[in-house]
C-alpha positions as CSV (number, residue, x, y, z in Angstrom):
1,M,-0.3,-0.1,-0.2
2,S,1.3,3.3,-1.1
3,K,2.2,5.9,1.7
4,K,-0.2,8.5,0.6
5,L,-3.0,5.8,1.1
6,L,-1.6,4.6,4.3
7,A,-1.9,8.3,5.4
8,L,-5.4,8.5,4.3
9,V,-6.3,5.3,6.0
10,L,-4.9,6.1,9.5
11,S,-6.2,9.6,9.2
12,A,-9.8,7.9,8.6
13,A,-9.2,5.4,11.2
14,M,-8.1,8.1,13.7
15,L,-11.1,10.2,12.7
16,L,-13.5,7.1,12.9
17,G,-12.4,6.1,16.4
18,L,-10.8,3.1,15.4
19,A,-7.0,3.8,16.4
20,G,-7.0,5.1,19.8
21,C,-4.1,5.9,21.6
22,L,-2.5,2.5,23.4
23,E,-2.3,3.5,26.9
24,E,-3.0,0.9,29.4
25,K,-6.8,0.6,29.7
26,P,-9.0,-1.5,31.5
27,A,-10.3,-4.9,29.6
28,A,-13.9,-4.9,29.4
29,E,-15.7,-7.5,31.2
30,A,-18.1,-9.4,29.1
31,T,-21.7,-9.5,30.2
32,K,-23.4,-12.9,29.7
33,S,-26.6,-12.7,28.3
34,D,-28.8,-16.1,27.3
35,A,-29.3,-14.0,24.2
36,Q,-25.9,-14.1,22.9
37,P,-25.6,-15.5,19.6
38,A,-23.5,-18.8,19.5
39,A,-20.3,-18.6,17.5
40,T,-20.9,-21.3,14.8
41,Q,-18.8,-23.3,12.8
42,S,-19.3,-21.6,9.8
43,A,-18.8,-18.2,11.4
44,A,-15.7,-19.2,12.9
45,T,-14.4,-20.3,9.5
46,D,-16.1,-17.8,7.2
47,T,-14.5,-14.5,7.9
48,A,-17.2,-12.7,6.2
49,A,-19.8,-14.3,8.2
50,A,-18.1,-13.8,11.2
51,D,-17.9,-9.9,10.7
52,E,-21.5,-9.7,10.7
53,L,-22.0,-11.1,14.1
54,P,-22.0,-8.4,16.8
55,A,-18.7,-7.8,19.2
56,F,-21.2,-5.8,21.7
57,T,-23.8,-3.6,21.9
58,L,-24.8,-0.5,23.9
59,G,-28.4,0.4,24.2
60,D,-29.4,0.7,20.3
61,F,-25.7,0.7,19.2
62,T,-24.3,-2.2,17.8
63,V,-20.5,-2.7,17.1
64,T,-19.5,-5.7,14.8
65,V,-16.9,-8.1,14.8
66,G,-15.9,-6.7,11.4
67,E,-15.5,-3.3,12.9
68,V,-13.0,-4.7,15.7
69,R,-11.2,-6.6,13.1
70,A,-10.9,-3.3,11.1
71,S,-9.7,-1.4,13.9
72,Y,-7.1,-4.1,15.1
73,N,-5.7,-4.3,11.8
74,T,-5.4,-0.6,11.5
75,V,-3.5,-0.4,14.9
76,I,-1.4,-3.1,13.9
77,E,-0.4,-1.6,10.6
78,Y,0.0,1.8,12.5
79,M,2.6,0.0,14.5
80,G,4.5,-1.2,11.7
81,Y,4.2,1.9,10.0
82,Y,6.7,3.3,12.8
83,G,8.6,0.2,13.5
84,V,6.8,-1.1,16.3
85,S,6.6,-5.3,16.2
86,A,3.2,-6.6,16.4
87,P,1.9,-8.8,18.9
88,T,2.4,-12.5,18.4
89,T,1.6,-14.4,21.6
90,A,-2.2,-15.0,22.6
91,E,-1.8,-12.9,25.6
92,E,-0.4,-10.0,23.9
93,I,-2.8,-10.3,21.0
94,G,-5.6,-10.6,23.6
95,Q,-4.5,-7.6,25.6
96,Y,-4.5,-5.5,22.3
97,R,-7.8,-6.8,21.2
98,D,-9.5,-5.8,24.5
99,M,-7.9,-2.1,24.4
100,V,-9.4,-2.1,20.6
101,V,-12.9,-2.7,22.3
102,E,-12.6,-0.5,25.1
103,D,-11.7,2.0,22.6
104,L,-14.6,1.1,20.5
105,L,-16.7,1.3,23.4
106,S,-15.6,4.7,24.5
107,A,-16.4,5.9,21.0
108,K,-20.0,5.1,21.5
109,V,-20.4,6.4,24.9
110,L,-21.4,10.1,24.3
111,P,-23.5,9.3,21.3
112,W,-25.3,6.6,23.5
113,K,-25.6,9.2,26.3
114,A,-27.0,11.8,23.9
115,K,-29.6,9.4,22.9
116,E,-30.7,8.5,26.2
117,M,-30.8,12.3,27.1
118,G,-32.9,13.1,23.9
119,V,-30.2,15.3,22.4
120,T,-30.7,15.3,18.6
121,L,-28.9,17.1,15.6
122,T,-30.4,20.3,14.1
123,E,-30.6,20.8,10.7
124,E,-28.0,23.7,11.2
125,K,-25.6,20.9,12.7
126,R,-26.4,18.6,9.6
127,E,-25.2,21.2,7.2
128,E,-22.6,22.0,9.4
129,V,-21.3,18.4,9.1
130,A,-21.8,18.2,5.5
131,Q,-19.5,20.9,4.7
132,Q,-17.0,19.5,7.1
133,V,-17.3,16.4,5.4
134,E,-16.9,18.0,1.8
135,E,-13.7,20.0,2.9
136,L,-12.4,16.8,4.4
137,M,-12.9,15.0,1.0
138,V,-11.1,18.0,-0.9
139,E,-8.4,18.0,1.4
140,Y,-7.6,14.0,0.5
141,A,-8.3,14.4,-3.3
142,G,-5.6,17.1,-3.0
143,D,-3.0,14.4,-2.4
144,Y,-3.9,12.8,-5.9
145,L,-3.7,16.3,-7.7
146,D,-0.1,15.1,-9.1
147,Q,-1.9,11.9,-10.4
148,A,-4.7,13.8,-11.8
149,K,-2.3,16.4,-13.8
150,E,-0.1,13.3,-15.1
151,E,-3.1,12.3,-16.8
152,L,-4.9,15.2,-17.8
153,G,-1.8,17.5,-18.4
154,E,-0.6,20.4,-16.2
155,D,-3.0,22.8,-18.2
156,A,-5.9,20.7,-17.6
157,D,-9.0,22.7,-16.5
158,P,-9.1,23.1,-12.6
159,V,-12.5,21.4,-12.3
160,A,-11.6,18.3,-14.4
161,L,-8.2,18.0,-12.4
162,A,-10.4,18.1,-9.1
163,E,-12.8,15.6,-10.5
164,K,-10.2,13.1,-11.4
165,A,-8.3,13.4,-8.2
166,R,-11.6,12.5,-6.6
167,E,-11.8,9.3,-9.0
168,F,-8.2,8.2,-7.9
169,L,-9.4,8.7,-4.6
170,K,-12.3,6.8,-4.7
171,K,-10.4,3.7,-6.4
172,D,-7.9,4.1,-3.5
173,V,-10.3,3.8,-1.0
174,E,-12.5,1.0,-2.6
175,D,-9.4,-0.9,-3.6
176,Y,-8.1,-1.0,0.3
177,F,-11.5,-1.5,1.9
178,G,-13.0,-3.5,-0.2
179,Y,-16.3,-2.0,-0.4
180,S,-17.8,1.0,-1.8
181,F,-16.6,4.6,-1.4
182,D,-19.9,5.6,-0.7
183,Q,-20.1,3.4,2.1
184,W,-17.1,4.8,3.3
185,L,-17.8,8.1,2.8
186,G,-21.3,7.5,5.1
187,E,-19.0,6.0,7.7
188,V,-16.8,9.4,7.9
189,T,-20.1,11.5,7.8
190,A,-21.6,9.4,10.6
191,S,-18.2,10.0,12.8
192,Y,-18.7,13.9,12.2
193,E,-22.1,13.7,13.3
194,E,-21.2,11.7,16.2
195,S,-18.8,14.5,17.4
196,A,-21.4,17.1,16.4
197,M,-23.8,15.4,18.7
198,T,-21.0,15.3,21.4
199,E,-20.5,19.0,21.2
200,L,-24.5,19.5,21.8
201,L,-24.4,17.0,24.4
202,Q,-21.5,18.9,26.2
203,D,-23.4,22.3,25.6
204,E,-26.3,20.7,27.3
205,F,-24.3,19.6,30.3
206,N,-22.6,22.4,30.9
207,K,-25.8,24.3,31.3
208,G,-25.9,22.7,34.7
209,V,-22.6,24.0,35.7
210,S,-22.0,26.9,37.8
211,V,-19.7,28.9,40.1
212,T,-20.4,31.3,42.5
213,E,-18.5,34.7,42.9
214,A,-16.5,33.3,45.8
215,E,-15.7,30.2,44.0
216,A,-14.6,32.1,40.9
217,K,-12.1,34.3,43.3
218,A,-11.0,31.0,44.9
219,W,-10.0,29.5,41.4
220,F,-8.4,33.2,40.3
221,E,-5.8,32.7,43.0
222,A,-5.0,29.4,42.6
223,E,-4.3,29.9,38.8
224,A,-2.8,33.1,39.5
225,A,-0.2,31.0,42.0
226,S,0.1,28.3,39.8
227,Q,0.8,30.7,37.1
228,K,3.9,32.4,38.8
229,E,5.3,29.5,39.7
230,S,5.1,27.8,36.0
231,F,6.6,31.3,34.6
232,E,9.2,32.1,36.9
233,E,10.6,29.0,36.2
234,D,10.4,28.9,32.3
235,Y,9.5,32.1,30.4
236,S,8.5,30.1,27.4
237,A,5.4,28.8,29.3
238,Y,4.4,32.2,29.8
239,K,4.5,33.0,25.9
240,E,2.4,29.9,25.1
241,Q,-0.2,30.3,27.6
242,D,-0.7,34.1,26.4
243,Q,-0.5,32.6,22.7
244,S,-3.3,29.9,23.5
245,Y,-5.6,32.5,25.0
246,R,-5.3,34.8,22.4
247,L,-5.8,32.2,19.5
248,G,-8.9,31.0,21.5
249,D,-7.2,27.5,22.1
250,S,-7.5,27.9,26.0
251,E,-10.0,29.7,28.0
252,I,-7.5,30.7,30.6
253,P,-6.4,34.3,30.5
254,V,-2.8,34.9,31.8
255,L,-3.1,36.1,35.2
256,Y,0.7,36.5,35.8
257,T,3.5,38.4,34.0
258,P,7.2,37.9,34.9
259,E,9.5,40.5,34.3
260,G,11.2,41.1,31.1
261,F,8.7,40.8,28.5
262,G,8.4,43.3,25.6
263,R,6.0,43.9,22.6
264,M,6.7,44.4,19.0
265,Q,5.0,44.0,15.8
266,V,7.0,42.3,12.9
267,L,6.6,42.2,9.1
268,T,8.8,39.8,7.1
269,F,9.4,40.1,3.4
270,D,10.5,37.2,1.4
271,V,11.6,36.2,-2.2
272,D,8.6,36.0,-4.7
273,P,7.5,32.3,-4.8
274,D,8.1,32.1,-8.5
275,D,11.6,33.1,-7.5
276,S,12.1,31.0,-4.8
277,A,12.7,27.8,-6.5
278,A,15.7,29.0,-8.7
279,Y,16.9,31.0,-5.6
280,S,17.3,27.7,-3.4
281,A,19.0,26.1,-6.4
282,N,21.4,28.8,-6.5
283,E,22.2,28.7,-2.8
284,L,22.7,24.8,-3.1
285,E,25.3,25.4,-6.0
286,M,27.1,27.7,-4.1
287,T,27.4,25.5,-1.2
288,N,28.7,22.8,-3.6
289,L,31.5,25.3,-5.0
290,E,32.5,26.3,-1.8
291,S,33.3,22.7,-0.9
292,E,35.0,22.0,-4.2
293,Y,37.2,25.4,-3.9
294,G,38.2,24.8,-0.6
295,K,39.5,21.1,-1.6
296,L,41.5,22.6,-4.6
297,V,42.8,25.6,-2.5
298,L,44.0,23.4,0.3
299,R,45.9,20.8,-1.8
300,D,46.9,23.7,-4.4
301,L,45.5,22.3,-7.2
302,D,44.2,22.9,-10.7
303,E,44.0,26.8,-10.5
304,D,42.1,27.1,-13.9
305,R,39.3,25.1,-11.9
306,Q,39.4,27.6,-9.2
307,A,39.1,30.5,-11.4
308,Q,35.9,29.0,-13.1
309,I,34.4,28.4,-9.6
310,V,35.0,32.0,-8.1
311,A,33.4,33.3,-11.6
312,R,30.6,31.0,-11.4
313,Y,30.0,31.6,-7.3
314,Q,30.0,35.4,-8.4
315,E,27.3,34.7,-11.2
316,L,25.3,33.0,-8.8
317,Q,25.7,35.5,-5.9
318,A,24.6,38.0,-8.2
319,A,21.5,36.3,-9.4
320,N,20.3,35.9,-6.0
321,A,21.1,39.4,-5.2
322,G,18.7,40.5,-8.0
323,L,16.2,38.0,-7.0
324,L,16.4,39.3,-3.3
325,Q,16.2,42.8,-4.7
326,K,12.6,42.8,-5.5
327,S,11.4,42.1,-1.8
328,G,14.3,44.1,-0.3
329,D,13.0,47.3,-2.4
330,K,9.4,46.5,-1.0
331,A,10.7,46.3,2.4
332,Q,12.5,49.7,2.1
333,R,9.2,51.4,0.8
334,A,6.9,49.7,3.5
335,R,9.9,51.0,6.1
336,A,9.7,54.6,4.6
337,D,5.8,54.3,4.8
338,A,6.3,53.1,8.6
339,L,8.6,56.2,9.6
340,K,5.9,58.6,8.3
341,G,3.3,57.3,10.8
342,T,1.5,54.2,8.9
343,D,0.6,51.4,11.2
344,F,1.8,47.9,10.7
345,V,-1.7,46.4,9.7
346,T,-2.1,49.2,6.9
347,L,1.3,48.5,5.7
348,F,0.7,44.6,5.7
349,N,-2.9,44.9,3.7
350,T,-0.9,47.3,1.3
351,Y,2.2,45.5,0.7
352,S,1.0,41.6,1.0
353,N,-0.9,42.7,-2.2
354,E,2.0,43.3,-4.0
355,E,4.7,40.2,-5.9
356,G,6.4,38.5,-3.3
357,T,5.4,36.9,0.1
358,M,4.7,38.7,3.0
359,G,4.1,37.8,6.9
360,F,2.8,39.9,10.0
361,Y,3.5,38.3,13.1
362,G,0.7,38.3,15.9
363,Y,-2.0,39.9,13.3
364,A,-4.9,37.6,12.2
365,E,-8.1,39.6,11.0
366,G,-11.3,38.7,12.6
367,E,-9.5,37.1,15.8
368,P,-10.4,39.9,18.3
369,R,-7.9,38.5,21.0
370,R,-4.9,39.3,18.7
371,D,-4.0,43.0,18.3
372,G,-1.3,42.8,15.6
373,T,1.7,42.3,18.2
374,V,3.6,39.4,19.5
375,I,5.5,39.2,22.9
376,F,9.5,38.7,23.0
377,Y,11.7,37.9,26.1
378,T,14.2,40.7,27.0
379,K,16.2,39.3,29.7
380,A,17.8,36.6,27.6
381,Q,18.0,35.1,23.8
382,D,14.2,34.3,22.9
383,E,14.9,31.4,21.3
384,E,11.6,32.1,19.1
385,W,13.4,34.6,17.0
386,P,16.5,34.6,14.9
387,Q,19.4,36.2,17.0
388,Q,19.5,39.2,14.8
389,V,16.0,40.0,14.7
390,W,15.6,39.5,18.8
391,E,19.0,42.0,19.0
392,A,17.6,44.6,17.2
393,A,14.2,44.5,18.8
394,V,16.1,44.5,22.2
395,A,18.0,47.6,21.1
396,L,14.8,49.7,20.1
397,Q,13.3,52.3,22.3
398,E,9.5,52.0,22.7
399,G,7.9,53.2,19.4
400,E,11.2,53.2,17.6
401,I,11.1,51.4,14.0
402,S,14.0,49.2,13.3
403,E,16.2,49.3,10.1
404,L,15.5,46.5,7.6
405,I,17.3,43.2,9.1
406,Q,18.1,40.5,6.6
407,V,18.4,37.0,7.7
408,G,18.9,34.6,4.6
409,D,16.4,35.4,2.3
410,S,14.1,37.2,4.2
411,F,14.0,40.9,5.7
412,Y,12.2,41.9,8.7
413,L,10.7,45.4,10.1
414,I,10.1,45.6,13.5
415,Q,8.6,48.2,15.8
416,R,8.8,48.0,19.3
417,L,5.9,48.6,21.5
418,A,5.4,49.0,25.4
419,D,7.1,46.8,27.6
420,L,4.6,44.6,29.4
421,P,4.0,45.3,33.4
422,A,5.4,42.8,35.4
423,G,3.2,41.2,38.4
424,A,-0.1,39.8,39.2
425,A,-3.5,40.5,37.9
426,S,-6.2,41.3,40.3
427,F,-9.6,39.7,40.1
428,D,-11.1,43.1,40.3
429,D,-9.6,44.0,37.2
430,D,-12.1,42.3,35.1
431,P,-14.2,40.4,37.4
432,E,-16.7,39.2,34.1
433,T,-13.4,37.6,32.0
434,F,-12.1,35.8,35.2
435,T,-15.5,34.5,36.1
436,A,-15.8,33.2,32.6
437,A,-12.8,31.6,32.8
438,A,-13.5,29.9,36.4
439,L,-16.7,28.8,34.7
440,A,-14.7,27.1,31.8
441,A,-12.2,25.5,34.0
442,R,-15.2,24.0,36.1
443,Q,-17.0,23.0,33.3
444,T,-14.1,21.3,32.0
445,E,-13.4,19.4,35.1
446,E,-16.9,18.4,35.4
447,W,-17.3,17.3,32.0
448,D,-13.9,15.1,32.2
449,A,-15.4,13.5,35.2
450,V,-18.6,12.8,33.7
451,Q,-17.5,11.0,31.0
452,E,-15.3,8.7,33.2
453,D,-18.8,7.9,35.1
454,W,-20.4,7.3,31.6
455,L,-17.9,5.1,30.6
456,N,-18.1,3.0,33.8
457,E,-21.9,3.0,33.3
458,A,-21.4,1.8,30.0
459,R,-19.2,-1.2,30.9
460,N,-22.1,-2.3,33.0
461,A,-24.7,-1.7,30.6
462,A,-23.1,-3.1,27.5
463,V,-23.4,-6.8,26.2
464,F,-19.8,-8.0,25.1
465,Y,-20.2,-11.4,22.6
466,E,-16.2,-12.3,23.2
467,D,-16.8,-15.5,21.5
468,N,-17.5,-13.8,18.6
469,Y,-14.6,-11.4,18.4
470,A,-12.0,-14.1,20.0
471,G,-10.5,-14.9,16.9
472,V,-9.5,-11.2,15.9
473,G,-5.8,-11.0,15.6
474,V,-5.3,-14.7,15.2
475,Q,-3.5,-15.9,12.2
């Protein structure tokens, strides 16, 4: 199987909850039932028939032996891809099989609870799921675009290329799984629907969680103390927490700021994407010429070749200097505008429409928590930034704009802003935000706890048919 298809299979498997992490989990205990179907002789010898049998049921949900087998095989293939040996003894196979069953059971707990609590998908959520699935298929089909270009030609109509890439995707999926693409697509869609159901279930659960003012203040004090200890020990922990909050990945704001943090805005100007391949090729040739020239000089050999190398090297240097000149000129114009008072957001929006590549660190339109600034540590080299950029930023005064700083084939333009005041926040600074953070923390804590309770409940409520899936993993 190609690496491309393996990546597709593994990502889909993870999406479908088939290849959960292999940490130690309690094996599911079989619940004996008088209604348990007997594993007949034909089912034991006919894999296709055996795969139709139930592995376990949880309420109205049934997971088949085939699903257990597919999950087990995916985990083993995943292990092999990373050089981990597959289990061989009956005991090891049984342990992995139990982990797979436990993982499949875990994946059904929240849909089971949602149904039990009467939580259903809204039409809006179904439309959202359909859009997410289509975006995923476009992403997967993108891996086959080169293959489509080989068949239809580089200049083929983009719509035709997309359709051909989708055809290659369908064929690979059907060849690997042994059933129709539509069936596989249905499984992916069902997985997204279960995730959407989980979101609705969590939203419903969160409605019943609250914090008092006293509890919010107690959380604030504990969190501030914890942050102080962590951030004083490692400055990067402060930056990570600040970034996570400003990106919306965390609901916990920064409550303590160590000494030594400044703020800056940074624009970068890079070589035109159309020129970058030539630039890189020239750089590689120059490196090889340097190596060859050094050997000849050390051995006092072939002066004619030495002269050829010097001439070619200078030619390549001039070529790359010309490629850099475009982005350098643009950077100089941007700096001139900055010195006249144009803000960096406007500079980015203006010059990013020109030839070449630009970046604006810290800025993302439509994300209110991001104000166009980045945080850097001033007391020691901030490893997030190239040394030249960091040194220039540290040397600037508040409000000052740097000279252009060239690092490799990139130009940096910096404006230093006000330093961050060190110390702890006060709850009274923003009680609404801090109470919301305390509530989010409480909701997360209680949601994690109730999921564990529900999983234990599911283990007792599920009916396991161990005899049916005992052959999974056995050669």
